[in-house]
NUVEX-685160 format. One line per 4 residues: number of its first residue (from 0); for each residue x, y, z of N, C-alpha, C. Coordinates in steps of 0.2 Angstrom, whole numbers, plus 2048, in hexadecimal, padded with zeros to 3 digits. Layout:
NUM = X,Y,Z,X,Y,Z,X,Y,Z; ... .
//
This chain:
0 = 574,8B0,953,57A,8AE,951,580,8B2,953; 585,8B0,956,58B,8B4,958,590,8B2,953; 593,8B7,950,598,8B6,94B,59F,8B8,94E; 5A4,8B4,94F,5AA,8B5,951,5AF,8B5,94B .
4 = 5B3,8BB,94B,5B8,8BB,946,5BF,8BB,948; 5C3,8B6,945,5CA,8B6,947,5CE,8BA,942; 5D1,8C0,945,5D4,8C5,941,5DB,8C3,93F; 5DD,8C5,939,5E4,8C4,937,5E9,8C8,93C .
8 = 5EF,8C6,93D,5F4,8C9,941,5F7,8CE,93D; 5F8,8D4,93F,5FB,8D9,93A,600,8DD,93E; 602,8DC,944,607,8DF,948,60E,8DD,945; 612,8E2,945,619,8E0,942,61E,8E1,948 .
12 = 622,8DC,94A,623,8D6,946,61D,8D1,946; 61D,8CD,940,617,8C9,940,616,8C3,945; 610,8C1,946,60F,8BC,94B,60B,8B7,948; 60D,8B1,948,60A,8AB,945,604,8A8,949 .
16 = 603,8AA,94F,5FF,8A6,953,5F7,8A8,952; 5F3,8A3,954,5EC,8A5,953,5E9,8A4,95A; 5E3,8A7,95B,5DF,8A6,962,5DC,89F,962; 5D9,89D,95C,5D6,897,95B,5D8,893,955 .
20 = 5DA,88D,956,5DC,889,950,5D6,887,94C; 5D8,884,946,5D2,881,942,5CE,87C,945; 5D1,877,948,5CD,872,94C,5C9,875,951; 5CC,87A,955,5C8,87D,95A,5C2,881,958 .
24 = 5C3,884,952,5BE,888,94F,5B8,883,94D; 5B9,87E,94B,5B4,879,949,5B0,876,94F; 5B5,875,955,5B2,873,95B,5AD,878,95E; 5AF,87E,95E,5AB,884,960,5A4,884,95D .
28 = 5A4,883,956,59E,883,952,599,87D,954; 59C,877,956,599,872,958,596,872,95F; 59A,875,963,598,876,96A,593,87C,96C; 594,881,968,590,887,969,58C,888,962 .
32 = 586,885,961,583,886,95B,581,88D,959; 581,891,95D,57F,898,95C,585,89C,95A; 58B,899,959,591,89D,958,594,89B,951; 596,8A0,94D,599,89E,946,5A0,8A2,946 .
36 = 5A5,89E,944,5AC,8A1,944,5AD,8A3,93D; 5B0,8A9,93C,5B2,8AB,935,5BA,8AD,936; 5BE,8AB,931,5C5,8AC,932,5C7,8B1,92C; 5CA,8B6,92E,5CD,8BB,929,5D3,8B8,926 .
40 = 5D3,8B8,91F,5D8,8B5,91C,5DF,8B8,91E; 5E4,8B3,91E,5EB,8B6,920,5F0,8B1,91D; 5F6,8B3,91B,5FB,8AF,918,600,8AE,91D; 600,8B0,923,605,8AF,928,604,8AB,92E .
44 = 5FE,8A8,92F,5FC,8A4,934,600,89E,934; 601,89B,93A,604,894,93B,5FF,88F,938; 5F8,890,938,5F3,88C,935,5F1,890,92E; 5F2,88E,929,5F0,891,922,5E8,891,922 .
48 = 5E6,896,91E,5DF,896,91C,5DB,88F,91B; 5DF,88B,917,5DC,885,914,5DB,880,91A; 5DF,881,920,5DD,87D,925,5D7,87E,929; 5D5,885,929,5CE,887,92B,5C9,884,926 .
52 = 5CA,885,920,5C5,883,91B,5C3,87C,91C; 5C8,878,91D,5C7,870,91E,5C3,86F,924; 5C3,873,929,5BF,872,92F,5B8,875,92E; 5B6,878,928,5B0,87B,926,5AF,882,929 .
56 = 5B5,885,92A,5B5,88C,92C,5B5,891,926; 5B1,896,926,5B1,89B,921,5B7,8A0,921; 5BB,8A1,91B,5C0,8A5,91B,5BD,8AB,917; 5BF,8B1,91A,5BC,8B8,918,5C1,8BD,917 .
60 = 5C1,8C2,912,5C6,8C7,912,5C5,8CC,918; 5BF,8CD,91A,5BE,8D2,920,5B9,8CE,925; 5BA,8D0,92B,5B6,8CE,931,5B1,8D3,934; 5B0,8D9,930,5AD,8DE,932,5A5,8DD,934 .
64 = 5A3,8D7,932,59C,8D6,933,59B,8D1,939; 5A1,8CF,93C,5A1,8CB,942,5A0,8CF,949; 59D,8CC,94E,59B,8CF,954,5A1,8D0,959; 5A5,8CA,959,5AB,8CA,95D,5B1,8C8,959 .
68 = 5B7,8CC,95A,5BD,8CB,956,5C2,8C9,95B; 5C6,8C4,959,5CB,8C1,95D,5D2,8C1,959; 5D7,8C3,95D,5DE,8C3,95A,5E2,8C1,960; 5E9,8C2,95E,5EE,8C0,963,5F1,8C7,966 .
72 = 5F5,8CA,961,5F9,8D0,963,5F4,8D6,961; 5F7,8DC,963,5F4,8E2,962,5F2,8E3,95B; 5EC,8E6,95A,5E9,8E8,953,5EC,8EF,951; 5EF,8EF,94B,5F1,8F6,949,5EB,8FB,949 .
76 = 5EC,901,94B,5E6,906,94C,5E2,906,945; 5E5,907,93F,5E1,908,939,5DD,902,938; 5DE,8FC,93B,5DA,8F6,93A,5D5,8F5,93F; 5D4,8F9,944,5CF,8F8,949,5C8,8FA,946 .
80 = 5C3,8F6,947,5BD,8F7,945,5B8,8FA,94A; 5B5,8FF,949,5B1,903,94F,5AC,8FE,951; 5AA,8FF,957,5A4,8FC,95A,5A4,8F5,95B; 5AA,8F2,95B,5AA,8EB,95B,5AD,8E9,962 .
84 = 5AC,8E2,964,5AF,8DF,96A,5B6,8DB,967; 5BB,8DD,96A,5C2,8DA,968,5C5,8D6,96E; 5C8,8D1,96D,5CC,8CD,972,5D3,8CD,96F; 5D8,8D0,972,5DF,8CF,971,5E3,8D2,977 .
88 = 5EA,8D1,976,5EE,8D3,97B,5F0,8DB,979; 5ED,8DF,97D,5ED,8E6,97B,5F4,8E9,97E; 5F7,8E6,983,5FD,8E9,986,5FC,8F1,987; 5F7,8F2,98B,5F5,8F9,98D,5F4,8FA,995 .
92 = 5F3,8F4,998,5F0,8F5,99F,5F6,8F6,9A4; 5FC,8F6,9A1,602,8F8,9A5,604,8FF,9A3; 600,902,99F,602,909,99D,608,909,998; 608,904,994,60D,903,98F,60D,909,98A .
96 = 612,90E,98B,612,914,987,611,912,97F; 614,90D,97D,614,90C,975,60D,90A,973; 608,909,978,601,907,976,5FC,90C,978; 5FE,912,97A,5FA,917,97C,5F5,919,977 .
100 = 5F7,91A,971,5F3,91C,96B,5EE,916,969; 5F0,910,96A,5EB,90A,969,5E5,90B,96E; 5E6,90C,974,5E1,90C,979,5DD,913,977; 5E0,918,975,5DC,91E,973,5D7,91C,96E .
104 = 5DA,919,969,5D6,917,963,5D0,913,964; 5D2,90E,969,5CC,909,96B,5C7,90D,96E; 5C8,912,972,5C3,916,976,5BF,91B,970; 5C3,91E,96C,5C0,922,967,5BB,91E,962 .
108 = 5BD,917,961,5B9,913,95C,5B3,90F,960; 5B2,911,967,5AD,90D,96A,5AE,906,96A; 5B4,904,96B,5B6,8FC,96B,5B6,8FA,972; 5B3,8F4,972,5B3,8F0,979,5B9,8EB,978 .
112 = 5BE,8ED,97C,5C4,8E9,97C,5C5,8E4,982; 5C5,8DE,981,5C6,8D9,987,5CD,8D6,986; 5D1,8D8,98B,5D8,8D6,98B,5DA,8CF,98E; 5DD,8CB,98A,5DE,8C4,98C,5E2,8C4,993 .
116 = 5E7,8C9,993,5EB,8C9,999,5E7,8CA,9A0; 5E1,8CD,99F,5DD,8CF,9A5,5D8,8CA,9A6; 5D7,8C5,9A2,5D2,8C0,9A3,5D4,8BB,9A9; 5D1,8BB,9AF,5D2,8B7,9B4,5CC,8B3,9B7 .
120 = 5CD,8AE,9BB,5C7,8AB,9BE,5C6,8AE,9C4; 5C1,8AA,9C8,5BF,8AD,9CE,5C4,8AD,9D4; 5C9,8A9,9D2,5CF,8A8,9D7,5D4,8AD,9D6; 5D3,8B1,9D0,5D9,8B6,9CF,5DE,8B3,9CA .
124 = 5DD,8AD,9C7,5E2,8AA,9C3,5E1,8AB,9BC; 5E6,8AD,9B8,5E5,8AE,9B1,5E2,8A7,9AE; 5DE,8A8,9A9,5DA,8A2,9A6,5DC,8A1,99E; 5DF,8A6,99B,5E2,8A5,995,5E9,8A8,994 .
128 = 5EE,8A5,992,5F5,8A8,991,5F9,8A3,98D; 5FE,8A7,98A,604,8A3,987,60A,8A2,98B; 609,8A3,992,60E,8A3,996,613,89D,996; 610,897,997,614,891,997,619,891,990 .
132 = 616,893,98B,61A,893,984,61F,898,984; 61D,89E,987,623,8A3,988,628,8A1,98C; 627,89D,991,62C,89B,996,630,895,992; 62D,891,98F,630,88B,98B,635,88E,986 .
136 = 633,893,982,637,896,97C,63C,89A,980; 63A,89E,985,63F,8A3,988,645,89F,98B; 643,89A,98E,649,896,992,64D,893,98C; 64B,890,987,64F,88D,982,653,892,97F .
140 = 650,898,97D,654,89E,97A,659,8A0,97F; 658,8A0,985,65E,8A2,98A,664,89D,989; 662,897,989,668,892,988,66B,892,981; 667,893,97C,669,895,976,66E,89B,976 .
144 = 66C,8A0,979,670,8A6,979,677,8A5,97D; 677,8A1,982,67D,89F,986,682,89B,981; 67F,896,97D,683,893,979,686,897,973; 682,89C,971,685,8A1,96C,68A,8A5,96F .
148 = 689,8A8,975,68E,8AD,978,694,8AA,979; 694,8A3,97C,69B,8A0,97E,69D,89B,979; 69A,89A,973,69C,895,96E,69D,88E,971; 698,88C,975,698,886,978,694,880,975 .
152 = 68F,882,972,68B,87D,96E,686,880,969; 683,87C,965,67F,87F,960,678,87B,960; 673,87F,961,66C,87B,961,668,87F,95C; 663,87C,959,65E,880,955,65A,885,958 .
156 = 658,88A,954,654,88F,957,64D,88C,957; 649,88E,95C,642,88B,95D,63E,88B,957; 63E,891,953,639,891,94E,63B,88D,948; 641,88A,948,644,886,943,642,87E,945 .
160 = 63F,87D,94A,63C,877,94C,635,876,94A; 633,870,948,62C,870,946,627,871,94B; 628,86E,951,623,86F,957,627,86E,95D; 624,86E,963,627,86D,969,62B,866,96A .
164 = 628,861,967,62B,85A,968,632,85B,964; 632,85E,95E,638,85F,95B,63D,863,95F; 63B,868,962,63F,86C,966,643,868,96B; 63F,864,96F,642,860,974,648,85C,972 .
168 = 648,85A,96C,64E,856,969,654,85A,96A; 654,860,96A,65A,865,96A,65D,865,971; 659,863,976,65C,864,97D,662,860,97F; 663,85A,97C,668,856,97D,66F,859,97A .
172 = 66E,85E,976,674,861,973,677,866,977; 674,868,97D,676,86D,981,67C,86B,986; 681,86E,986,687,86D,98A,689,873,98E; 686,873,995,688,879,999,68D,878,99E .
176 = 691,87D,99F,696,87C,9A5,692,87D,9AC; 695,87E,9B1,691,87F,9B8,68F,886,9B9; 68B,888,9B5,688,88F,9B5,682,88F,9BA; 680,895,9BC,67A,896,9C0,675,89A,9BC .
180 = 66F,898,9BC,669,89B,9B9,664,89D,9BE; 663,8A4,9BE,65D,8A6,9C3,657,8A7,9BE; 651,8A4,9C1,64B,8A5,9BE,646,8A8,9C2; 643,8AE,9C0,63E,8B2,9C4,637,8B0,9C2 .
184 = 632,8B0,9C7,62B,8AE,9C5,629,8A8,9C8; 622,8A8,9C9,620,8A1,9CC,619,89F,9C8; 618,8A2,9C2,612,8A1,9BE,614,89C,9B8; 60F,89D,9B3,610,898,9AD,616,899,9AA .
188 = 619,89F,9A9,61F,8A1,9A6,625,89D,9A9; 626,89E,9B0,62B,89A,9B3,62B,893,9B3; 624,890,9B3,623,889,9B3,626,887,9AC; 624,88A,9A7,627,889,9A0,62E,889,9A0 .
192 = 631,88E,9A3,639,88E,9A3,63C,888,9A7; 639,886,9AC,63B,881,9B0,63A,87A,9AD; 635,87A,9A9,634,874,9A5,63A,872,9A0; 63C,878,99D,642,877,998,648,876,99C .
196 = 64A,879,9A1,650,879,9A5,651,872,9A8; 64B,86F,9AB,64C,869,9AE,64D,863,9A8; 649,864,9A2,64A,85F,99D,651,85F,99A; 655,865,99B,65C,865,999,660,863,99E .
200 = 65E,860,9A3,662,85D,9A9,666,863,9AD; 663,869,9AD,665,86E,9B1,662,86D,9B8; 666,86D,9BD,664,86B,9C4,661,871,9C7; 65B,870,9CA,657,875,9CE,65A,875,9D5 .
204 = 65C,87B,9D8,65E,87C,9DF,65A,882,9E2; 65A,882,9E9,657,887,9ED,65A,88E,9EC; 657,893,9ED,65A,89A,9ED,660,89A,9F1; 65F,898,9F7,665,898,9FC,66B,894,9FA .
208 = 66A,88E,9F7,66F,88A,9F4,672,88E,9EE; 66E,891,9EA,670,894,9E4,676,89A,9E6; 674,89D,9EC,679,8A3,9EE,67F,8A0,9F1; 67E,89B,9F5,683,899,9FA,688,893,9F7 .
212 = 685,88F,9F3,689,889,9F1,68D,88A,9EA; 692,886,9EA,695,885,9E3,693,87E,9E0; 691,87E,9DA,68F,878,9D7,694,876,9D1; 694,870,9D0,699,86D,9CA,694,86B,9C4 .
216 = 68E,86D,9C5,689,86C,9BF,685,873,9BE; 682,874,9B8,67E,87A,9B7,678,879,9BC; 676,87F,9BF,670,87F,9C3,66C,885,9C2; 665,884,9C4,661,88A,9C4,65D,88B,9CA .
220 = 65B,891,9CC,656,891,9D2,650,895,9CF; 64A,894,9D2,644,897,9D0,642,89C,9D6; 642,8A3,9D4,641,8A8,9D9,63A,8AB,9D9; 636,8AA,9DF,630,8AD,9DF,631,8B4,9E2 .
224 = 62C,8B9,9E2,62D,8C0,9E4,630,8C0,9EB; 62E,8BC,9EF,630,8BD,9F6,638,8BB,9F6; 63B,8B8,9F1,642,8B7,9F1,646,8BD,9F0; 643,8C2,9EC,647,8C7,9EA,644,8CE,9EB .
228 = 63F,8CE,9EF,63C,8D5,9F1,63B,8D4,9F9; 63C,8DA,9FC,63B,8DA,A03,638,8E1,A05; 634,8E1,A0B,630,8E7,A0D,635,8EC,A0F; 634,8F2,A0D,638,8F8,A0F,639,8F9,A16 .
232 = 634,8F7,A1A,634,8F8,A21,638,8F3,A25; 639,8ED,A21,63C,8E7,A25,637,8E2,A27; 631,8E3,A26,62B,8DF,A27,62C,8D8,A23; 629,8D3,A25,629,8CD,A21,626,8CE,A1B .
236 = 628,8CA,A16,624,8CA,A0F,61E,8C7,A10; 618,8CA,A0E,612,8C8,A0D,60F,8C8,A06; 60E,8C3,A03,60C,8C3,9FC,606,8C8,9FA; 601,8C7,9FE,5FB,8CB,9FD,5FD,8D3,9FE .
240 = 601,8D4,A02,603,8DB,A03,607,8DE,9FD; 60C,8D9,9FB,610,8DB,9F5,60C,8DD,9EF; 607,8D8,9EE,603,8D9,9E8,5FE,8DF,9E8; 5FC,8E1,9EE,5F8,8E7,9EF,5FB,8ED,9F0 .
244 = 602,8ED,9F3,606,8F3,9F4,60D,8F2,9F2; 60E,8F0,9EC,615,8EF,9EA,61A,8F4,9EB; 618,8FA,9EB,61C,900,9EC,61F,900,9F3; 61C,8FC,9F8,61F,8FC,9FF,625,8F7,9FF .
248 = 627,8F4,9F9,62C,8EF,9F9,632,8F2,9F5; 638,8EF,9F7,63E,8F0,9F3,642,8EA,9F0; 645,8EB,9EB,649,8E5,9E8,64E,8E2,9EC; 64F,8DC,9EC,655,8D8,9EF,657,8D3,9EB .
252 = 658,8D4,9E5,65B,8CF,9E0,662,8CF,9DF; 666,8D4,9E1,66D,8D4,9E0,671,8CE,9E2; 66F,8CC,9E8,672,8C6,9EB,672,8C0,9E6; 66D,8C0,9E1,66D,8BA,9DC,671,8BC,9D6 .
256 = 671,8C3,9D5,675,8C6,9CF,67C,8C5,9D0; 67F,8C4,9D6,686,8C4,9D7,688,8BD,9D6; 684,8B8,9D5,686,8B1,9D4,683,8AE,9CE; 67E,8B1,9CB,67B,8AE,9C5,67F,8B0,9BF .
260 = 67F,8AB,9BA,682,8AD,9B3,67C,8AF,9AF; 676,8AC,9AF,671,8AD,9AB,66A,8AF,9AF; 667,8B4,9AD,660,8B5,9B0,65B,8B4,9AA; 656,8B0,9AC,650,8AF,9A8,64A,8B2,9AC .
264 = 648,8B8,9AA,643,8BC,9AD,63C,8BA,9AB; 638,8B7,9AF,631,8B5,9AD,62B,8B8,9B2; 62D,8BC,9B6,629,8BF,9BB,625,8C5,9B9; 61E,8C5,9BA,61A,8CB,9B9,61D,8D1,9BD .
268 = 61D,8D7,9BA,620,8DD,9BD,61A,8E2,9BE; 619,8E4,9C4,614,8EA,9C5,619,8F0,9C5; 617,8F5,9C1,61B,8FB,9C1,61C,8FF,9C7; 617,8FE,9CC,617,901,9D2,61C,8FD,9D7 .
272 = 61E,8F8,9D5,623,8F4,9D9,62A,8F5,9D8; 62F,8F2,9DB,636,8F3,9DA,638,8F0,9D4; 63D,8F2,9D1,641,8EF,9CB,645,8EA,9CD; 647,8E5,9C9,64B,8E0,9CB,652,8E2,9CD .
276 = 655,8E7,9C9,65B,8EA,9CA,65C,8F0,9C6; 661,8F5,9C7,662,8FB,9C4,668,8FA,9BF; 668,8FF,9BB,66E,8FF,9B6,675,900,9BB; 674,904,9C0,67A,905,9C4,67D,8FE,9C7 .
280 = 678,8FA,9C8,67A,8F3,9CB,67E,8EF,9C6; 67C,8F0,9C0,67F,8EC,9BB,687,8EE,9BA; 688,8F4,9BB,68F,8F7,9BB,693,8F5,9C0; 691,8F2,9C6,695,8F0,9CB,699,8EA,9C9 .
284 = 69F,8E9,9CC,6A3,8E3,9CA,6A0,8DD,9CD; 69C,8DC,9D2,699,8D6,9D4,693,8D4,9D1; 690,8D8,9CB,68B,8D6,9C8,68D,8D1,9C2; 68B,8CA,9C3,68E,8C5,9BF,68A,8C3,9B9 .
288 = 683,8C5,9B9,67F,8C3,9B3,681,8C5,9AD; 682,8C1,9A8,684,8C3,9A1,67F,8C2,99B; 67A,8BE,99D,675,8BC,998,66E,8BD,99C; 66A,8C1,999,663,8C2,99C,65E,8C0,996 .
292 = 65A,8BB,998,654,8BA,994,64E,8BD,997; 64C,8C2,994,646,8C6,997,640,8C4,994; 63C,8BF,997,636,8BC,994,631,8C1,995; 631,8C5,99A,62B,8CA,99B,62C,8D0,996 .
296 = 632,8D1,994,633,8D6,98F,62F,8DD,991; 630,8DF,997,62D,8E6,998,632,8EB,997; 631,8EF,991,636,8F4,98F,637,8F9,994; 63E,8FA,996,640,8FF,99B,63B,8FD,9A2 .
300 = 63B,8F7,9A3,637,8F5,9A9,63B,8F3,9AF; 63A,8ED,9B1,63E,8EB,9B7,645,8E9,9B6; 647,8E8,9B0,64E,8E6,9AE,651,8EC,9A9; 656,8F0,9AC,658,8F5,9A8,65B,8F4,9A1 .
304 = 65D,8EE,9A0,660,8EC,999,65B,8EB,994; 655,8EA,996,650,8E9,991,64D,8F0,98E; 652,8F3,989,650,8F9,987,64C,8F9,981; 64B,8F3,97E,647,8F2,978,645,8EA,977 .
308 = 640,8E8,974,63F,8E1,972,643,8DF,96C; 644,8D8,96C,647,8D5,966,642,8D2,962; 644,8D0,95C,640,8CC,958,642,8C5,958; 63E,8C0,955,640,8B9,954,646,8B8,950 .
312 = 646,8BC,94B,64C,8BC,946,652,8BE,949; 652,8C3,94D,657,8C6,951,656,8C6,958; 657,8C1,95C,654,8C0,962,658,8C3,968; 65E,8C5,966,663,8C7,96C,666,8CE,96A .
316 = 668,8D2,96F,66C,8D8,96E,671,8D8,974; 676,8DC,974,67A,8DE,979,678,8E4,97D; 678,8E4,983,677,8EA,987,67E,8EC,98A; 680,8F3,988,686,8F6,98B,684,8FA,991 .
320 = 685,8F7,997,683,8FB,99D,687,901,99E; 68D,902,99C,691,908,99D,68D,90E,999; 68B,90C,993,688,912,98F,680,912,98F; 67E,90C,992,676,90B,993,673,90B,98C .
324 = 676,907,987,674,907,980,674,900,97E; 670,8FF,979,670,8F8,975,675,8F8,970; 679,8F2,970,67E,8F1,96B,67D,8EB,967; 680,8EA,962,680,8E3,95E,681,8DE,963 .
328 = 67E,8D8,961,67F,8D2,966,686,8CF,966; 688,8CD,96B,68F,8C9,96C,695,8CD,96A; 695,8D3,96B,69A,8D8,969,69F,8D9,96E; 69E,8D9,975,6A2,8DB,97A,6A1,8D6,980 .
332 = 6A6,8D3,983,6A5,8CF,989,6A2,8D3,98F; 6A3,8DA,98F,6A1,8DE,995,69A,8DF,994; 697,8DE,98F,68F,8DF,98E,68B,8D9,991; 685,8DB,991,680,8D5,993,67C,8D4,98D .
336 = 67C,8CD,98B,678,8CB,986,670,8CA,988; 66C,8CE,984,665,8CE,986,661,8CA,981; 65C,8C6,983,657,8C2,97F,651,8C5,981; 64D,8C9,97D,647,8CC,97F,642,8CC,979 .
340 = 640,8C6,977,63B,8C6,972,634,8C6,975; 630,8CA,972,62A,8CC,975,624,8C7,973; 625,8C3,96E,620,8BE,96C,623,8B7,96C; 626,8B5,971,62A,8AE,971,625,8A8,96F .
344 = 61F,8A8,972,61B,8A2,970,61A,8A1,968; 61B,8A7,965,61A,8A7,95D,61F,8A2,95A; 625,8A0,95E,62A,89C,95B,627,894,95B; 622,893,960,61F,88D,960,617,88E,95E .
348 = 616,891,959,60F,894,957,60A,88F,958; 60B,889,955,605,884,955,604,881,95C; 609,87F,95F,608,87D,966,605,882,96B; 608,888,96B,605,88D,96F,5FE,88F,96D .
352 = 5FC,88F,967,5F6,891,965,5F0,88C,967; 5F2,886,966,5EE,881,968,5EC,881,970; 5F1,882,974,5F1,882,97B,5EC,888,97D; 5EE,88E,97A,5EA,894,97B,5E3,893,979 .
356 = 5E1,891,973,5DA,890,971,5D6,88B,976; 5DA,886,978,5D6,882,97D,5D4,886,983; 5D8,88A,986,5D6,88E,98C,5D1,893,98A; 5D1,896,984,5CC,89B,982,5C5,897,981 .
360 = 5C5,891,97F,5BF,88E,97E,5BC,88C,985; 5C0,889,989,5BE,887,990,5BC,88C,995; 5C1,891,995,5C0,896,99A,5BD,89D,999; 5BD,89E,992,5BA,8A5,990,5B4,8A5,98C .
364 = 5B4,8A1,987,5AE,8A1,982,5A7,8A0,985; 5A7,89C,98A,5A0,89B,98D,59D,8A1,990; 5A2,8A5,993,5A0,8AB,997,5A0,8B1,992; 5A3,8B1,98C,5A3,8B6,987,59C,8B6,983 .
368 = 59A,8B0,982,594,8B0,97E,58E,8AE,982; 58F,8AC,988,589,8AB,98D,589,8AF,992; 587,8AD,998,587,8B1,99E,58E,8B2,9A1; 590,8B8,9A3,597,8B9,9A6,596,8B8,9AD .
372 = 596,8B1,9AF,594,8AF,9B6,599,8B2,9BB; 59F,8B2,9BA,5A4,8B4,9BF,5A7,8BB,9BD; 5A4,8BF,9B9,5A7,8C5,9B7,5AD,8C5,9B3; 5AF,8BF,9B0,5B5,8BE,9AD,5B6,8C3,9A7 .
376 = 5B1,8C4,9A3,5B1,8C8,99D,5B1,8CF,9A0; 5AD,8D1,9A4,5AD,8D8,9A7,5B3,8DA,9AA; 5B7,8D6,9AD,5BD,8D7,9B1,5C2,8D9,9AC; 5C2,8D6,9A6,5C7,8D6,9A1,5C5,8DC,99B .
380 = 5C0,8DF,99C,5BE,8E4,997,5C1,8EB,999; 5C6,8EC,996,5CA,8F2,997,5C6,8F9,995; 5C2,8F8,990,5BE,8FE,98D,5B8,8FC,989; 5B3,900,989,5AD,8FF,985,5A9,905,985 .
384 = 5A5,906,97F,5A1,90C,97E,5A5,912,97F; 5AB,912,97D,5AF,918,97D,5B2,91A,984; 5B1,916,989,5B4,918,990,5B8,912,992; 5BC,914,997,5C0,90F,99B,5BB,90B,9A0 .
388 = 5BC,905,9A0,5B7,901,9A5,5BA,903,9AC; 5B5,902,9B1,5B7,904,9B8,5BD,903,9BB; 5C0,8FC,9BB,5C6,8FB,9BE,5CC,8FD,9BA; 5CB,8FF,9B4,5D0,902,9B0,5D0,90A,9AF .
392 = 5CD,90D,9B4,5CD,914,9B4,5D4,917,9B5; 5D8,913,9B8,5DF,915,9BA,5E3,916,9B3; 5E0,914,9AE,5E4,915,9A7,5E2,91C,9A4; 5DE,920,9A8,5DB,926,9A5,5E1,92B,9A4 .
396 = 5E6,92C,9A9,5EB,931,9A8,5F0,92E,9A2; 5F0,927,9A1,5F4,924,99C,5F2,926,995; 5EB,925,995,5E8,927,98E,5E9,92E,98D; 5E8,933,992,5E9,93A,991,5F0,93C,990 .
400 = 5F5,938,991,5FC,93A,990,5FF,93D,996; 5FC,93C,99C,5FE,93F,9A2,603,93A,9A6 .
//
């Protein structure tokens, strides 16, 4: 018998999501007779303990007797249980400084960590993610921010809506002038963004038209990497070349920043690659963007204004480019208003959890508890038995503080 424990989320700010819903937990026990689900009691989940009990799932104070432990966000170091297999978003594989000690503790405690972010299929595509929901909430928050900054309209916050269907009833209240919105990325996040913008009747235009034409209605363009990165030598953009050697490319985003009013950033960023723009670019008179919704939320990453993350309760701040500091939101017209919430799907916890759980059951669980046919689990195993796994050897200097 394999026991899977659903851990309570303890990271602050709190996250209400779950990796597996009550109904999905019952489904797993029906479809996989050798698996038993236990759920660690929690008062903050979007699904209360009683919902799991009604599905015949055991609620326990501790999951230390389980073989596999599943959560969503990073587990606080004191709560890590030695010699266990964990699945959660570790936020370490990009050498995030703020989680260095977490990875150190994982190694010291002989923990096997399988990072959701690294789970891919045989074609290299991610198989579990909250990306679509991050894009949906991020796009909505970008428009909400515009309404707040310019006092044009009032719409409810996402987390004040019961669910996604309730959220969509707010779209008709949006009244935008003929602004231009630049959207970066071509994956799940950007598709979620476009889903919202199109539903709000914001017209999609080509990158060329976005730069060259004047419109009498609000418009947006979706930018893939080839649209805002170019080879340093002048060679043609080759996608495979960019992903294998991003350091050979330089940024070419400023032509969009000179005409865009809003940036919604949803593109994955490799630290080896070019940044979207520099602080010095923001200080130029022709840099037009005044609202940035940074869904990627890479702190001090590809966007210089993302100096810290925001919370759901306080989703925006102002970035003063002259001083390179964070200020109170909506205090100075010269500032850029930044929305950089790092747990956006939490605002639609029930919808996003259900979607994530479906992907986990279909794309991960059979390989986790059975034969790892395509190496899906091995590929996402960052560390085990006190050592970094092969492909994650590059994290050694990060762990050692070099």
